[in-house]
Phi, psi and omega in degrees: 000163185287344181231133183269168176090174182269129178253115181268066181063008176064025181294129178278139178229167179235144176230152177259122181258178182305138180090359177085007180286134177262125181241127176270128180235161175264137181296343173297337176269307190279344178251030180286170179299141181304132176079359180244159180236125179282168182292345178262000182270159173299154180298141179294136180295142182280338180201162177294133179293144180284146175293137179243125180288140177291156177299157179303136177089351180257122180248121182254138176289158177294143180294136178285151178291144179293135180233126176291145177253003176224128176299145175295160178298124180237171181280056182278147179254105182294143181269112183304318182295319180292320178296314181297322178297325177292325187272331190302316180302325179284320181296336180279355180287126184294342180293348175286348178092181188269356182218087185230150180208156184224143167220138177234132186242133170281104186286341178286321185253001182054058186217132175287129180250334177218132169214128183206156180108188183296139183277340182297151176299161186239154168289120188277339192050222188283355172296344176298336180300337175296323176294312182298315181297316180298314180296318181295314180296320180290318185283329187247332184093146186293340182270357185295144177233149177255122186265144171242134188230158168241123179241159181249132174247131181086155181250014182287171177285355177229070185285168170261128177258125184250123174275115186255117181281130177252014179073038175277110185291341184245024174296126183248159175291314179217168176296327179294319178297319178300322179293318178299320181279359179063034172287152172300148183291152172094008181280173181284150177224151175294327177302315179292322177298320179296318178298315179295322182294313180298321178297320181291334183274347186300321184294335179265003178054041177276130177230358178228131182218160165253157181237131173235174178215146182232109178247028188282000180297323178258153180229178176080184184294152179275352177224142180291135179303334182271000177288158172299142185296337183268003182301311180286308182298333180265011175060033173289324182209153178277154169302132186285131184214152174282353181220118172200166170237146178053034179056034175083007179284141177294322178219133184299340180269359184240164178272347184299134179252152176280144176286338180225084185299325181293316176298317180298324178294318178294322177296324176295320177296317180301316178296320180293323177294319179295323177296340180259013170103355178276151172262123179260121184266129177072189180256152179299144180228150177288129179218163171260117182297123180300150182298332183266018179297152177267121180284124179263326183204147173212142179229121178283144173283184178292157178297150188300323180298325177289320177298315180300315180300317178298314181301317181286322182297313186256003183056059186282104182294315181299314180299320180295321180292325176294317179298322178302317180293324177294326176297319176302313180294320183291341179254026175064034173242189180269160179273075183217176173303312182297313180295320180293319179296315179295320178294320178297316178301315182296316182294313184292324175297319178298327180279356177093013178285127179292111192247005188300321182253015179267133176224122180230153182233353179207185181253346186262337186092009179290334181285132176281353178274350177296144175219133175227161175257158177298323181296323179293318178297317180298322181290325176296318177294323177299318178298320179292342179260358186284118180296337180275358178232066183298336180293341180261358184301328178301340180296326177259319181292337182269004183286151176300150178262131184304123175077002185234318189225159172055217183289354176259003183298327181253021178250177180060045184272329186286153177304328180294343181257007185300323184295339181273347184298121180083345184251349179251134168242131184201154173263129177276160173215120186218120163227168175301130182076357185234130178217138179214155175212122183220127182182213185224158172204160170251127181287170182301330180257015167095015175274140181260118186237146164251153183209156171218125175242123186228137174210134187223022174222054184264125174302145183303326182294340182258013186305305184291322180295318180297317180297319179295326179294323176296320177298320180294319178301313179297322180291327177293328173292313183298323183271008187272133167261070194248026180265153181264000000 
């Protein structure tokens, strides 16, 4: 996997260090294996630091002993009645809308402890990405990488170089562009592919080339038929493609999307080749790379667990749609909306997710026709917490931390949500009239819970209030001493 060490659901905790400073840490760091350092932890010190005497006249108090402010996860049995009593005052607030529901799961015992609200399925919005991420990790494995290649067709002094898309959702034009887009470090870039390609051509003294591109790994429409018609023209999301750079953005610093991401990727390669001294003849054209092509360069993308974490942290719609297509291919279907949806259904059913009332049309949750049940969401979170399924752990460990990271960095602002800060990890879901929050928390007395709060008929005037109420619900779980 892309990250070493033991991840205890990635629950963020806070500790008070000498001098009264409060430091928020991720449990992936502080709950690592004894004596080991994970890839996300600070570098291990090479030697004990030497004592430094204070300047003359300065008297420092002795450092206080470190004290944990959160009990470790224990085999606590949450009390359903006490939990429901904590949640009920918030659930009665009319700002949650006319169709709201809650489920709380004891993740240690795989048991539902609270379920209340409307029984009908809900529009999931981006909480659906939990389904897509789980299916991708199960079907492909957390170490899987998506490769992008440049192949050569023909042996002439003016060959055609074909950029072959492998469905890398985080392929960037340059490392600088990846940084602007806040992609995880170390991913593939067209710039690096161009450097490798020119190096491979030197022995043949090639100085003139044509450029083609092959995005044939995926098939079907580039936009889901059930999406709002203005999603593509208004640059809400890019046309889904097996080949793009910077997720189809015209400029990594802008929201504008290309109408043809595969062509734009090939044009980026042509410019990069020219900057390295090659002459590119004509304009890039769509071609099917022959099976006997000579591979000149290939760059693997980031490992899937890292991609999944990125998708969940920032609620990456483009990345989720690409992962959906890979699920289709990995389950011997086609790389399309239809193939990906069918593959996701097959994988999740095999994993035991109750799918009878679940209906999905995409991988990102942008479609308003998607429907999920609270029970299906709770089971997906249970799978992500299952010690016997470490390949699925990024589904929970990769979730945003309340008030600190990803889509939750600007959430949990109200005083009523203070108890959840740093202790709740959750995936947000937001469309107009639709709000969701699904994730995990450790209660004040050490019970490990999964939860899903869903509401999909919220008046626009209550948008912010409804979202704040979901934060409060999660915080009431985190701050609860509700174990028996």
